[in-house]
ZAMAR-445567 format. One record per residue: x, y, z of N, C-alpha, C, O in turn; residue in three letters. Coordinates in steps of 0.001 Angstrom, whole numbers, padded with zeros to 6 digits, always signed. Example, Ala and Ser with C-alpha at 12.3 -4.5 7.8 and 13.67 -1.06 7.14 Angstrom:
2
+013190-005690+007800+012300-004500+007800+013200-003300+007800+014236-003319+008465ALA/+012850-002250+007080+013670-001060+007140+012900+000030+007870+013409+001138+008039SER/
% end
This chain:
345
+099111+101645+071034+100230+102034+071884+101496+101336+071410+101520+100120+071221MET/+102559+102138+071220+103822+101578+070747+104557+100911+071894+104504+101362+073038SER/+105241+099829+071562+106046+099182+072603+107515+099535+072458+108390+098828+072957ASN/+107777+100647+071761+109151+101088+071551+109704+101708+072827+109008+102437+073535THR/+110960+101408+073103+111639+102072+074209+112602+103102+073625+112836+103124+072416ILE/+113158+103952+074483+114055+105003+074006+115474+104455+073843+115845+103489+074511TYR/+116267+105065+072960+117603+104525+072669+118468+104328+073904+119230+103364+073978PRO/+118360+105238+074883+119206+105139+076075+118750+104027+077033+119411+103755+078035TRP/+117622+103393+076717+117106+102324+077588+117416+100919+077071+117028+099931+077694GLN/+118110+100825+075942+118324+099510+075311+119073+098552+076235+118711+097380+076344ALA/+120111+099046+076897+120899+098185+077787+120061+097731+078984+120121+096568+079383SER/+119278+098652+079554+118413+098303+080691+117378+097262+080270+117057+096356+081039ALA/+116856+097390+079045+115875+096412+078547+116485+095010+078495+115856+094035+078906TRP/+117704+094924+077990+118381+093622+077908+118595+093042+079298+118418+091845+079524GLN/+118980+093914+080226+119198+093470+081613+117894+092965+082225+117887+091978+082962GLN/+116804+093641+081918+115501+093268+082466+115073+091878+081995+114417+091148+082738LEU/+115435+091513+080782+115019+090209+080240+115565+089048+081074+114995+087957+081091GLN/+116689+089305+081771+117276+088245+082601+116368+087881+083771+116506+086806+084355LEU/+115448+088765+084112+114525+088513+085233+113340+087647+084829+112650+087104+085693MET/+113096+087513+083544+111833+086912+083105+111692+085451+083516+110579+084977+083743ARG/+112812+084732+083614+112730+083314+083981+112183+083146+085399+111413+082226+085676ALA/+112598+084053+086294+112093+084018+087681+111602+085412+088025+112284+086177+088707ARG/+110419+085725+087547+109893+087082+087647+109488+087416+089086+108699+086680+089679LEU/+110008+088508+089664+109551+088928+091001+108076+089333+090950+107560+089661+089881PRO/+107405+089313+092086+105989+089710+092073+105832+091219+091991+104762+091721+091647HIS/+106925+091956+092315+106854+093421+092227+108226+093974+091847+109236+093646+092469ALA/+108244+094817+090817+109484+095474+090406+109269+096979+090502+108272+097506+090009ILE/+110208+097659+091138+110138+099114+091282+111211+099750+090398+112403+099671+090692LEU/+110767+100376+089319+111678+101046+088397+111897+102474+088906+110939+103196+089182PHE/+113148+102866+089025+113401+104202+089562+114477+104921+088758+115364+104297+088175HIS/+114378+106233+088741+115320+107063+087998+114781+108475+087899+113710+108778+088425GLY/+115523+109339+087224+115144+110747+087134+113851+110931+086349+113555+110172+085426ALA/+113083+111956+086733+111862+112293+085988+112230+112757+084588+113295+113334+084368ALA/+111330+112494+083642+111528+112988+082284+112472+112166+081438+112976+112647+080423GLY/+112725+110905+081849+113652+110060+081081+112948+108858+080446+113599+108041+079795THR/+111627+108739+080626+110880+107707+079913+110564+106452+080698+110363+105393+080103GLY/+110513+106540+082033+110223+105355+082840+108824+104809+082565+108630+103598+082461LYS/+107854+105712+082449+106468+105265+082240+106342+104496+080931+105691+103452+080883ALA/+106961+105007+079870+106901+104315+078576+107616+102960+078650+107179+101981+078046ASP/+108719+102926+079399+109493+101689+079531+108661+100600+080215+108632+099459+079756PHE/+107988+100954+081309+107233+099904+082014+105949+099534+081264+105473+098404+081377ILE/+105384+100479+080499+104236+100117+079661+104674+099105+078599+103957+098147+078309GLU/+105864+099330+078020+106385+098387+077021+106617+097015+077647+106342+095984+077033ALA/+107129+097020+078884+107382+095743+079564+106069+095049+079917+105941+093833+079776PHE/+105100+095832+080373+103774+095268+080692+103171+094606+079463+102651+093493+079541ALA/+103241+095294+078325+102684+094726+077098+103410+093434+076724+102783+092474+076276GLN/+104740+093410+076909+105506+092213+076552+105164+091036+077468+105170+089885+077032SER/+104867+091327+078737+104496+090250+079675+103159+089623+079298+102928+088439+079546LEU/+102286+090418+078702+100954+089933+078333+100902+089382+076908+099947+088697+076541LEU/+101919+089677+076111+101941+089283+074704+101934+087762+074555+102544+087050+075353CYS/+101239+087272+073527+101140+085824+073282+102220+085296+072337+102323+084091+072108GLU/+103020+086208+071795+104059+085783+070849+105258+086727+070969+105611+087435+070025ASP/+105876+086719+072160+106966+087659+072449+108136+087440+071498+108505+086305+071194VAL/+108713+088546+071033+109853+088466+070130+111111+088025+070880+111151+088046+072110ARG/+112120+087632+070137+113361+087136+070742+114035+088192+071612+114720+087856+072578ALA/+113843+089473+071274+114481+090543+072061+113646+090952+073278+113986+091905+073979ASP/+112550+090223+073522+111727+090501+074698+110609+091489+074472+109790+091706+075365GLY/+110553+092098+073292+109475+093052+073007+108200+092320+072600+108241+091199+072092HIS/+107074+092978+072834+105789+092435+072403+105728+092386+070883+106362+093191+070201ALA/+104958+091433+070358+104892+091268+068901+104103+092382+068233+104361+092724+067079CYS/+103128+092956+068965+102313+094018+068398+101208+093542+067474+100456+094352+066933GLY/+101104+092219+067289+100140+091700+066308+099117+090744+066897+098068+090537+066287ALA/+099380+090152+068061+098461+089159+068630+097232+089846+069229+097179+091071+069336CYS/+096249+089031+069616+095020+089584+070209+095332+090375+071470+094753+091436+071705ALA/+096261+089850+072288+096614+090523+073536+097179+091915+073270+096813+092879+073943SER/+098079+092018+072280+098655+093324+071940+097580+094271+071411+097628+095476+071656CYS/+096608+093713+070684+095503+094541+070200+094702+095129+071338+094378+096316+071331GLY/+094378+094287+072331+093643+094791+073500+094473+095842+074242+093958+096873+074676TRP/+095764+095553+074374+096628+096469+075123+096676+097835+074442+096575+098865+075109PHE/+096829+097846+073120+096932+099118+072399+095629+099904+072473+095632+101131+072378SER/+094506+099189+072644+093209+099865+072780+092875+100187+074242+091797+100697+074548GLN/+093819+099880+075132+093678+100146+076579+092477+099436+077184+091809+099976+078066GLN/+092202+098222+076709+091118+097452+077349+091518+095990+077543+090687+095092+077408ASN/+092793+095755+077860+093233+094385+078115+092623+093899+079435+092751+094579+080453HIS/+091963+092734+079437+091278+092280+080654+092221+091924+081804+091789+091865+082955PRO/+093500+091688+081511+094450+091293+082560+095442+092401+082896+096521+092142+083428ASP/+095067+093623+082582+095981+094753+082799+095255+095902+083489+094134+096251+083120TYR/+095896+096481+084484+095377+097682+085131+096506+098682+085306+097630+098328+085663ARG/+096177+099938+085047+097140+101027+085257+096556+101961+086309+095419+102415+086182ARG/+097330+102243+087337+096877+103086+088443+097756+104330+088496+098965+104236+088712VAL/+097150+105481+088301+097900+106734+088392+096946+107852+088793+095731+107655+088758ARG/+097460+109018+089171+096568+110094+089619+095659+110598+088504+096004+110535+087324PRO/+094502+111092+088897+093570+111675+087922+094252+112765+087100+093986+112906+085907GLU/+095129+113533+087736+095762+114671+087069+096630+114248+085892+096919+115064+085017ALA/+097049+112992+085855+097872+112510+084739+097037+111964+083592+097566+111636+082530LEU/+095748+111871+083808+094881+111340+082754+094490+112457+081800+093901+113452+082220GLU/+094811+112302+080519+094435+113304+079527+092932+113278+079255+092343+114251+078784ASP/+092340+112135+079569+090907+111961+079322+090386+111025+080403+091193+110420+081108GLU/+089073+110878+080566+088555+109958+081570+089137+108570+081382+089300+108130+080244PRO/+089462+107850+082485+090082+106537+082368+089267+105581+081522+088038+105561+081572PRO/+089990+104788+080742+089322+103742+079971+088849+102649+080911+089191+102638+082094ALA/+088066+101737+080377+087492+100686+081213+088572+099888+081932+088358+099416+083048GLU/+089731+099735+081297+090810+098931+081880+091678+099688+082846+092745+099194+083210GLY/+091265+100890+083290+092084+101658+084216+091303+101935+085481+090106+102221+085449GLU/+092019+101841+086612+091366+102155+087876+091028+103645+087891+091796+104465+087387GLU/+089901+103984+088457+089485+105373+088535+088337+105674+087590+087783+106771+087641GLY/+087956+104721+086716+086797+104931+085853+085549+105043+086723+085379+104289+087681ALA/+084677+105994+086379+083507+106218+087210+082246+106246+086355+082303+106288+085126GLU/+081131+106223+087026+079861+106400+086325+079765+107838+085833+080554+108689+086243SER/+078796+108115+084952+078636+109476+084456+078434+110459+085602+078977+111564+085594ASP/+077651+110040+086578+077423+110926+087721+078706+111226+088451+078927+112356+088888GLY/+079570+110208+088591+080846+110407+089267+081717+111376+088512+082404+112196+089120GLY/+081701+111296+087164+082527+112183+086364+082055+113631+086517+082864+114555+086595LYS/+080725+113810+086559+080213+115172+086690+080625+115764+088029+080996+116933+088124LYS/+080550+114921+089069+080933+115415+090383+082419+115737+090412+082843+116726+091010ALA/+083216+114874+089745+084661+115038+089778+085087+116296+089020+086050+116958+089409LYS/+084359+116635+087915+084778+117756+087089+084646+119084+087823+085219+120088+087400SER/+083888+119095+088926+083695+120328+089661+084941+120724+090437+085055+121878+090851ALA/+085873+119812+090649+087087+120159+091372+088306+119711+090566+088210+118907+089639LYS/+089444+120259+090953+090681+119954+090215+090993+118470+090332+090761+117871+091382ALA/+091522+117861+089256+091882+116441+089318+092928+116204+090402+093826+117022+090602PRO/+092804+115094+091090+093721+114788+092190+095109+114462+091660+095261+113819+090622SER/+096121+114921+092397+097506+114584+092068+097972+113366+092850+099117+112933+092718LYS/+097073+112815+093668+097411+111641+094480+096786+110375+093904+095792+110425+093179GLU/+097387+109253+094240+096734+107958+094037+096017+107638+095345+096634+107603+096409ILE/+094713+107408+095256+093894+107283+096461+093615+105821+096800+093779+104931+095966LYS/+093198+105599+098021+092954+104232+098499+091852+103552+097685+091884+102336+097496ILE/+090871+104333+097199+089800+103722+096396+090361+103061+095138+089859+102028+094695GLU/+091404+103662+094568+092012+103097+093360+092711+101769+093659+092697+100854+092836GLN/+093318+101672+094835+093984+100416+095220+092940+099361+095584+093079+098191+095226ILE/+091896+099781+096297+090834+098826+096671+090128+098268+095438+089684+097120+095426ARG/+090034+099109+094391+089354+098669+093172+090096+097529+092483+089531+096851+091625ALA/+091359+097315+092852+092120+096210+092277+091681+094854+092825+091957+093821+092215LEU/+090999+094850+093973+090674+093582+094648+089858+092654+093750+090194+091478+093607ALA/+088790+093173+093146+087958+092337+092273+088758+091838+091073+088647+090683+090663ASP/+089564+092738+090527+090386+092385+089368+091317+091212+089700+091519+090322+088874PHE/+091877+091217+090907+092857+090188+091264+092197+088892+091738+092871+087871+091881MET/+090898+088925+091980+090211+087727+092474+089549+086903+091376+088985+085842+091644ASN/+089619+087396+090138+089048+086601+089042+090184+085970+088241+091307+086475+088241ILE/+089893+084893+087578+090943+084203+086823+091353+085043+085618+090565+085829+085092SER/+092610+084860+085189+093101+085629+084048+092447+085123+082762+091922+084011+082703THR/+092495+085970+081743+091731+085700+080529+092198+084437+079805+091375+083636+079363HIS/+093509+084257+079683+094023+083091+078967+095076+082354+079786+096082+081884+079255ARG/+094823+082263+081082+095737+081577+081999+097149+082171+081950+098128+081481+082230GLN/+097243+083441+081596+098545+084110+081572+098742+084929+082832+098127+084664+083865GLY/+099609+085929+082736+099863+086802+083874+098790+087873+083996+098050+088161+083056LEU/+098736+088444+085176+097927+089628+085441+098932+090729+085790+099810+090503+086622ARG/+098829+091917+085176+099836+092969+085362+099178+094249+085869+098174+094714+085328VAL/+099774+094802+086924+099314+096076+087483+100482+097064+087436+101559+096790+087964VAL/+100256+098212+086798+101273+099264+086714+100843+100415+087617+099692+100850+087573VAL/+101771+100905+088435+101486+102021+089346+102558+103093+089145+103744+102841+089359VAL/+102129+104300+088730+103119+105385+088636+102441+106751+088680+101298+106895+088244TYR/+103153+107763+089212+104382+107601+089969+104068+107091+091370+103101+107530+091993PRO/+104876+106172+091858+104566+105524+093134+104548+106516+094295+103846+106301+095282ALA/+105317+107604+094183+105323+108582+095279+104015+109370+095352+103795+110117+096305GLU/+103138+109206+094341+101827+109865+094398+100843+109105+095285+099766+109616+095594ALA/+101202+107894+095694+100340+107146+096628+100217+107933+097931+101227+108247+098561LEU/+098980+108257+098342+098866+108880+099658+099004+107793+100731+099097+106609+100406ASN/+099018+108189+101987+099341+107213+103034+098342+106053+103112+098770+104903+103207MET/+097023+106310+103075+096094+105168+103086+096288+104244+101884+096214+103023+102019PRO/+096538+104829+100706+096755+104011+099509+098045+103213+099629+098105+102052+099222ALA/+099083+103841+100191+100362+103134+100395+100176+101921+101294+100689+100837+101015SER/+099434+102123+102375+099215+101014+103307+098387+099895+102679+098632+098714+102928ASN/+097401+100279+101859+096573+099266+101189+097402+098482+100179+097270+097262+100071ALA/+098260+099186+099438+099113+098503+098462+100101+097586+099169+100392+096487+098696LEU/+100618+098050+100314+101576+097247+101065+100981+095901+101463+101654+094873+101383LEU/+099718+095905+101892+099066+094641+102272+099007+093680+101092+099194+092474+101249LYS/+098745+094233+099903+098695+093384+098709+100077+092849+098355+100217+091694+097953THR/+101101+093695+098504+102461+093260+098187+102975+092230+099193+103814+091393+098861LEU/+102467+092298+100420+102884+091324+101446+102298+089948+101164+102919+088930+101472GLU/+101103+089912+100578+100464+088640+100228+100010+088708+098767+098813+088765+098485GLU/+100970+088702+097848+100615+088899+096438+099787+087755+095885+100090+086588+096134PRO/+098747+088079+095137+097942+087015+094510+098776+086290+093458+099614+086912+092804PRO/+098563+084998+093285+099359+084247+092308+099157+084763+090882+098067+085195+090507PRO/+100230+084707+090104+100134+085098+088704+100000+086583+088469+099639+087005+087371GLY/+100288+087396+089493+100147+088847+089368+101508+089519+089517+102261+089210+090441THR/+101819+090432+088611+103068+091186+088671+102737+092672+088816+101944+093222+088052VAL/+103352+093301+089799+103215+094741+089999+104448+095436+089429+105578+095061+089741PHE/+104229+096439+088602+105318+097248+088051+105108+098681+088539+104152+099344+088137LEU/+105992+099148+089394+105898+100499+089943+107008+101355+089352+108071+100843+088999LEU/+106765+102654+089244+107809+103581+088795+107883+104741+089774+106862+105216+090271ALA/+109106+105193+090045+109290+106297+090986+110400+107226+090513+111438+106788+090016SER/+110150+108525+090683+111183+109534+090443+111989+109798+091704+113031+110452+091649ASN/+111519+109295+092839+112109+109703+094114+111878+108616+095172+110853+108614+095854SER/+112829+107703+095299+112670+106582+096237+112511+107049+097682+111849+106386+098480LEU/+113115+108188+098020+113040+108627+099421+111657+109125+099810+111422+109448+100975ASP/+110734+109192+098847+109362+109590+099177+108419+108393+099282+107205+108565+099390ARG/+108978+107181+099251+108166+105968+099378+108350+105349+100762+109388+105523+101400LEU/+107327+104625+101212+107444+103915+102477+108569+102885+102400+108645+102132+101429LEU/+109443+102840+103407+110503+101826+103406+109954+100403+103286+110593+099529+102699PRO/+108763+100183+103849+108172+098838+103778+107773+098479+102352+107848+097311+101970THR/+107348+099465+101552+107052+099200+100139+108343+098916+099388+108402+098005+098562ILE/+109379+099699+099677+110678+099471+099039+111167+098047+099289+111715+097395+098400LEU/+110954+097580+100527+111485+096262+100898+110727+095119+100225+111234+094000+100152SER/+109506+095395+099730+108690+094350+099104+108878+094282+097589+108284+093432+096926ARG/+109713+095185+097037+109882+095247+095590+111335+094969+095203+112259+095290+095951CYS/+111521+094378+094047+112866+094295+093458+113131+095633+092780+112384+096025+091883ARG/+114167+096329+093185+114458+097645+092613+115248+097502+091313+116159+096680+091210LYS/+114885+098310+090335+115524+098265+089022+115779+099702+088578+114836+100451+088322PHE/+117053+100088+088486+117407+101467+088129+117325+101668+086618+117811+100844+085843ALA/+116709+102766+086217+116681+103146+084805+117596+104356+084613+117560+105289+085415LEU/+118416+104348+083561+119495+105325+083445+119040+106694+082971+118038+106837+082271PRO/+119812+107697+083376+119732+109008+082745+120566+108930+081469+121715+108493+081532MET/+120036+109334+080319+120830+109235+079089+122046+110149+079136+122005+111208+079762PRO/+123134+109742+078473+124256+110675+078390+123852+111818+077459+122899+111709+076689ASP/+124591+112898+077550+124196+114131+076855+124095+113921+075345+123170+114426+074709GLU/+125047+113175+074769+125054+112975+073320+123799+112237+072858+123185+112612+071860ALA/+123417+111175+073596+122225+110398+073226+120961+111246+073363+120071+111193+072515ALA/+120894+112029+074443+119714+112866+074671+119588+113940+073584+118495+114181+073069ALA/+120711+114586+073236+120682+115626+072203+120317+115046+070843+119555+115644+070083LEU/+120878+113862+070543+120571+113230+069252+119080+112944+069141+118476+113165+068091ALA/+118488+112453+070221+117057+112139+070202+116227+113411+070071+115263+113442+069306TRP/+116589+114461+070808+115831+115717+070745+115911+116329+069344+114932+116888+068849LEU/+117067+116222+068719+117200+116771+067360+116360+115967+066373+115814+116520+065419LYS/+116261+114654+066609+115380+113826+065771+113918+114279+065899+113137+114156+064956GLU/+113564+114800+067067+112192+115285+067274+111993+116678+066689+110896+117233+066750GLN/+113075+117250+066112+112968+118563+065483+113049+119725+066451+112592+120823+066135GLY/+113630+119503+067637+113697+120574+068640+114884+121495+068364+116035+121058+068373LEU/+114592+122768+068121+115652+123760+067960+116197+124148+069335+115474+124103+070331ALA/+117466+124525+069382+118100+124919+070651+118004+123803+071690+117769+124047+072874ASP/+118195+122563+071209+118042+121392+072080+118977+121435+073284+118597+121020+074379ALA/+120189+121930+073092+121169+121945+074182+120678+122780+075357+120788+122370+076513ASP/+120140+123946+075053+119648+124833+076114+118464+124208+076850+118420+124203+078080SER/+117497+123676+076078+116332+123037+076708+116777+121872+077597+116267+121702+078704TRP/+117728+121073+077107+118179+119894+077854+118864+120299+079148+118605+119706+080195LEU/+119724+121289+079094+120406+121762+080305+119394+122230+081354+119492+121898+082536ARG/+118418+123014+080877+117459+123598+081822+116565+122548+082470+115980+122797+083524GLU/+116456+121379+081848+115661+120299+082435+116559+119222+083048+116136+118080+083225GLN/+117778+119586+083363+118655+118677+084105+119093+117457+083327+119451+116442+083925GLY/+119075+117533+081988+119522+116399+081190+118438+115391+080879+118721+114339+080305GLY/+117192+115691+081247+116079+114762+081008+115403+115102+079675+114717+116120+079587ALA/+115581+114276+078638+115114+114661+077291+113609+114785+077156+113137+115692+076470PRO/+112823+113894+077792+111370+114002+077652+110855+115261+078343+109919+115901+077865LEU/+111473+115611+079471+111095+116847+080162+111448+118058+079307+110694+119029+079257ALA/+112606+117999+078629+113019+119108+077761+112034+119285+076612+111637+120407+076295ALA/+111639+118170+075986+110700+118244+074870+109339+118756+075339+108728+119605+074689LEU/+108873+118234+076469+107564+118660+077000+107579+120146+077322+106620+120857+077020ALA/+108665+120623+077935+108747+122036+078294+108746+122914+077044+108128+123979+077020GLN/+109453+122450+075998+109510+123238+074760+108134+123319+074098+107812+124310+073442SER/+107329+122274+074273+106023+122216+073606+104943+123024+074321+103830+123159+073813GLU/+105267+123559+075493+104287+124429+076148+104143+125742+075381+103199+126502+075597THR/+105114+125999+074465+104955+127144+073579+105665+128403+074023+105847+129315+073216GLY/+106079+128487+075298+106798+129687+075727+107626+129365+076966+107476+128321+077601ASN/+108492+130299+077270+109312+130154+078473+108975+131252+079482+109789+131591+080342ARG/+107787+131792+079368+107488+132989+080165+107653+132756+081660+108261+133574+082350GLU/+107114+131637+082174+107222+131378+083611+108681+131218+084031+109121+131794+085026ASP/+109427+130424+083253+110838+130201+083584+111613+131513+083545+112398+131801+084449LEU/+111392+132315+082489+112143+133570+082368+111796+134532+083495+112674+135222+084013GLU/+110522+134585+083879+110125+135468+084987+110820+135051+086276+111310+135893+087028ALA/+110859+133742+086525+111506+133252+087742+113003+133540+087708+113554+134057+088679LEU/+113666+133210+086599+115117+133397+086524+115504+134867+086637+116527+135202+087234LEU/+114683+135741+086062+114968+137178+086173+114902+137610+087635+115722+138405+088095HIS/+113926+137081+088353+113797+137403+089780+114987+136858+090569+115532+137547+091431CYS/+115386+135625+090276+116507+135019+090992+117828+135708+090669+118720+135788+091514LEU/+117946+136204+089437+119181+136862+089020+119331+138256+089633+120443+138756+089803ALA/+118186+138879+089963+118209+140238+090526+117341+140260+091792+116271+140870+091794HIS/+117790+139605+092858+116935+139438+094046+116611+140760+094740+117490+141578+095009PRO/+115315+140941+095022+114850+142089+095819+113479+141724+096371+112788+140873+095811SER/+113092+142350+097446+111788+142068+098052+110663+142458+097089+109720+141692+096889VAL/+110765+143643+096496+109725+144078+095548+109629+143112+094374+108532+142749+093949ASP/+110783+142695+093851+110800+141761+092724+110192+140422+093094+109484+139812+092293GLY/+110468+139964+094308+109920+138684+094768+108398+138748+094837+107720+137808+094422ALA/+107859+139841+095354+106407+139974+095503+105722+140095+094134+104668+139502+093906LEU/+106331+140869+093230+105753+141020+091882+105773+139684+091133+104807+139320+090463ARG/+106891+138962+091261+107036+137686+090538+106090+136636+091108+105535+135824+090368THR/+105907+136655+092431+104987+135697+093052+103572+135906+092542+102841+134940+092321ALA/+103181+137155+092354+101857+137464+091805+101725+136884+090396+100696+136308+090040GLU/+102785+137047+089604+102783+136601+088215+102775+135076+088097+102188+134523+087166LYS/+103437+134393+089056+103637+132948+088952+102706+132125+089846+102913+130923+090008LEU/+101696+132751+090419+100854+132039+091391+100053+130901+090765+099580+130016+091478SER/+099894+130913+089430+099150+129826+088767+100080+128818+088086+099604+127863+087471LYS/+101387+129016+088186+102354+128083+087591+102449+126820+088443+102147+126867+089635ALA/+102861+125693+087862+103027+124456+088661+104094+124663+089738+105249+124954+089428PRO/+103703+124513+090982+104603+124864+092084+105819+123947+092167+106933+124408+092419LEU/+105607+122654+091955+106744+121724+092015+107778+122082+090957+108981+121956+091187ALA/+107301+122531+089791+108214+122931+088714+108992+124181+089113+110196+124263+088869THR/+108317+125152+089723+109010+126365+090179+110099+126032+091188+111193+126593+091140LEU/+109792+125115+092102+110799+124720+093094+111981+124037+092407+113136+124302+092744VAL/+111692+123154+091442+112771+122462+090726+113671+123459+089997+114895+123338+090040SER/+113069+124438+089332+113865+125455+088632+114730+126229+089623+115892+126526+089347TRP/+114150+126552+090778+114906+127294+091800+116053+126446+092345+117156+126947+092563THR/+115784+125157+092563+116841+124270+093047+118002+124211+092052+119164+124186+092458GLN/+117695+124188+090761+118757+124146+089749+119556+125443+089740+120776+125435+089571ARG/+118852+126556+089925+119547+127845+090006+120494+127853+091209+121648+128267+091093TRP/+120012+127403+092341+120845+127363+093546+122040+126430+093366+123141+126711+093839LEU/+121806+125316+092675+122915+124394+092392+123973+125101+091548+125165+124990+091834TYR/+123548+125831+090503+124496+126565+089664+125261+127607+090465+126467+127784+090294ASP/+124535+128290+091342+125162+129319+092179+126226+128695+093083+127333+129217+093217LEU/+125873+127587+093687+126794+126886+094587+127986+126328+093801+129133+126446+094231PHE/+127700+125725+092653+128746+125137+091815+129713+126211+091315+130924+125992+091273SER/+129172+127374+090937+130035+128450+090446+130898+128998+091578+132074+129303+091383TYR/+130307+129118+092755+131058+129652+093899+132218+128733+094273+133303+129196+094623LYS/+131972+127422+094194+133004+126468+094604+133985+126121+093487+135182+125969+093728LEU/+133460+125996+092247+134312+125452+091182+134290+126261+089887+134972+125906+088925ALA/+133517+127340+089855+133482+128158+088654+132751+127517+087478+132972+127897+086328GLY/+131868+126530+087766+131157+125850+086674+129648+126029+086819+129130+126202+087922SER/+128946+125984+085663+127490+126134+085620+126923+124995+084797+127411+124708+083705ILE/+125889+124344+085321+125312+123202+084623+124003+123527+083911+123807+123132+082762ARG/+123117+124236+084581+121752+124365+084072+121499+125645+083269+120833+125604+082234TYR/+122017+126763+083732+121664+128054+083133+122904+128832+082702+123162+129916+083226TYR/+123679+128293+081753+124909+128990+081335+124649+130364+080732+125529+131225+080755PRO/+123428+130583+080181+123149+131908+079602+123019+132986+080679+122975+134176+080365ARG/+122957+132569+081956+122923+133526+083068+124259+133566+083815+124311+133921+084992TYR/+125338+133197+083115+126641+133116+083802+127044+134442+084438+127563+134464+085554GLN/+126811+135534+083738+127211+136847+084260+126521+137146+085589+127168+137542+086558LYS/+125199+136952+085624+124444+137234+086858+124826+136266+087975+124950+136664+089134GLU/+125012+134999+087624+125388+133998+088631+126763+134316+089213+126984+134161+090414ILE/+127679+134759+088363+129023+135103+088832+128973+136257+089841+129660+136230+090862ALA/+128155+137266+089543+128027+138409+090456+127455+137960+091805+127981+138316+092859VAL/+126371+137174+091759+125743+136698+092997+126688+135795+093789+126773+135904+095012LEU/+127396+134905+093094+128307+133972+093772+129407+134714+094513+129904+134244+095537ALA/+129783+135875+093990+130820+136663+094656+130333+137335+095919+131134+137709+096775GLY/+129005+137495+096045+128453+138213+097204+127864+137297+098270+127954+137593+099462LYS/+127261+136185+097849+126498+135364+098789+127431+134561+099700+128464+134054+099262VAL/+127050+134457+100958+127826+133660+101914+127459+132185+101737+126290+131851+101544HIS/+128449+131318+101802+128204+129885+101569+127157+129325+102527+126306+128535+102117THR/+127208+129718+103774+126249+129203+104760+124824+129595+104387+123900+128796+104535ALA/+124642+130829+103902+123314+131275+103479+122835+130489+102263+121658+130145+102153ASN/+123758+130215+101361+123416+129458+100164+122996+128030+100516+122040+127504+099946LEU/+123705+127411+101447+123341+126062+101899+121970+126065+102563+121191+125126+102406LEU/+121684+127139+103311+120371+127246+103963+119266+127367+102916+118216+126736+103037ARG/+119511+128187+101880+118515+128349+100818+118275+127028+100096+117139+126722+099735ALA/+119331+126239+099879+119187+124938+099211+118373+123975+100063+117521+123246+099554MET/+118644+123979+101370+117879+123098+102274+116408+123512+102310+115520+122659+102270LYS/+116151+124809+102385+114767+125287+102433+114006+124953+101154+112831+124587+101202ASN/+114676+125080+100013+114027+124740+098738+113717+123249+098690+112663+122846+098199ALA/+114625+122440+099192+114401+120992+099246+113197+120653+100128+112382+119800+099778ASN/+113095+121328+101269+111951+121111+102171+110639+121519+101486+109615+120855+101647ASP/+110681+122609+100727+109461+123086+100056+109006+122120+098966+107811+121995+098698ARG/+109964+121439+098341+109585+120497+097293+108641+119425+097830+107760+118949+097115ARG/+108833+119049+099100+108016+117982+099689+106562+118402+099884+105681+117545+099968ALA/+106295+119713+099957+104916+120178+100188+104351+120947+098996+103254+121498+099075ILE/+105102+120985+097888+104681+121807+096744+103360+121350+096135+102645+122159+095543ALA/+103025+120068+096270+101776+119567+095679+100554+119848+096557+099419+119640+096129ASP/+100790+120322+097787+099665+120534+098715+099805+121868+099450+099792+121883+100680HIS/+099935+122979+098738+100100+124261+099429+098768+124771+099972+097715+124483+099404PRO/+098809+125516+101051+097586+126141+101552+097164+127270+100618+095975+127474+100373LEU/+098153+128004+100098+097888+129096+099154+099033+129156+098156+100170+129417+098550SER/+098770+128922+096875+099860+128951+095886+100629+130268+095885+101859+130268+095824PRO/+099906+131403+095954+100593+132696+095902+101517+132871+097107+102653+133324+096965LYS/+101025+132512+098289+101863+132637+099490+103047+131685+099437+104131+132004+099924LEU/+102834+130509+098840+103919+129533+098700+105049+130119+097852+106222+130014+098212PHE/+104684+130744+096709+105703+131323+095821+106374+132525+096483+107586+132707+096373VAL/+105576+133342+097169+106150+134478+097902+107188+134006+098910+108291+134548+098986GLU/+106824+133002+099674+107720+132470+100701+109011+131943+100072+110107+132192+100574ASP/+108862+131206+098958+110025+130661+098250+110972+131776+097813+112180+131688+098032LEU/+110421+132829+097193+111256+133885+096628+111799+134836+097698+112926+135319+097589LEU/+110999+135100+098723+111489+135970+099804+112597+135288+100598+113554+135934+101026LEU/+112462+133984+100791+113515+133237+101488+114813+133279+100680+115894+133495+101226ASP/+114684+133069+099375+115863+133140+098497+116485+134532+098577+117703+134666+098701TYR/+115636+135580+098506+116125+136951+098540+116885+137237+099837+117933+137883+099820THR/+116346+136747+100966+117019+137007+102260+118362+136302+102342+119272+136768+103026SER/+118488+135173+101641+119758+134431+101662+120797+135031+100732+121998+134869+100948CYS/+120336+135728+099692+121263+136163+098628+121462+137674+098549+122074+138170+097603CYS/+120947+138407+099535+121178+139859+099536+121771+140290+100866+122039+141475+101068THR/
% end
């Protein structure tokens, strides 16, 4: 595992080093999704465990500790995240590892998008044994908003009485989805959204063609832009945008059928960006996310009533909060698109 951070994080890294002399027991890193928070805190976790930290605060990459970390089996490190974010079964050093029987049972259902209380409880044994070389013990939790309520409460108890020599590093895309009591127990550390020039330069280094368009559509988040481009097509996005550009009840129902297997939170985010462009064009004549749809947005902005547009934006925001737990994906998408259609026709 590389301990490299992204170019737009260099200043934040330097700022973070000032904390090392008096390290808080819990740091909550927050910022926009798709900007590299997870990689940043993994790099920091490795540096905290490193036995020969470099002058710039980065891990040396050569000591025994760095070797264990890169192999994901460091005895003093735990990473807690939802099953759905695991590309493969958790390594021994990650919470959520199960027996073979547990894996077989788990494979029968979709991986959980939540961090569950069992994952937090599993930290208890880890925190009650002495560290391997009398160093720190590091626990990384991300995304923190994936903690369900029982897990949040269990983590809160640990943060209220933190075990000695243990540092918690949490990452969040959305502070307003965390318990206020968890927020109050952590030192908050903002991670920046890269400026457009830095993000474009990095995307071009990755060989991404049409980087500007991808970056705009992902709200300026370069890792999200790269990930979206690597899915191989824009079919879901184009189907949604075509429906939003030409709102009708029939179109909403047909598109909902087509998009019922798409990631719902992503569909809501795309819709929110479209609504933002519509609102921005109506008020100021500017478009941020979808400039290639300027003609359609201009036509809609001339017809839609501002109050209806504000209602559609509020409804989309409300739907984002339940997008990970819909009763029926198809009905969820239908409701999203029909509501938009009623506001814009």
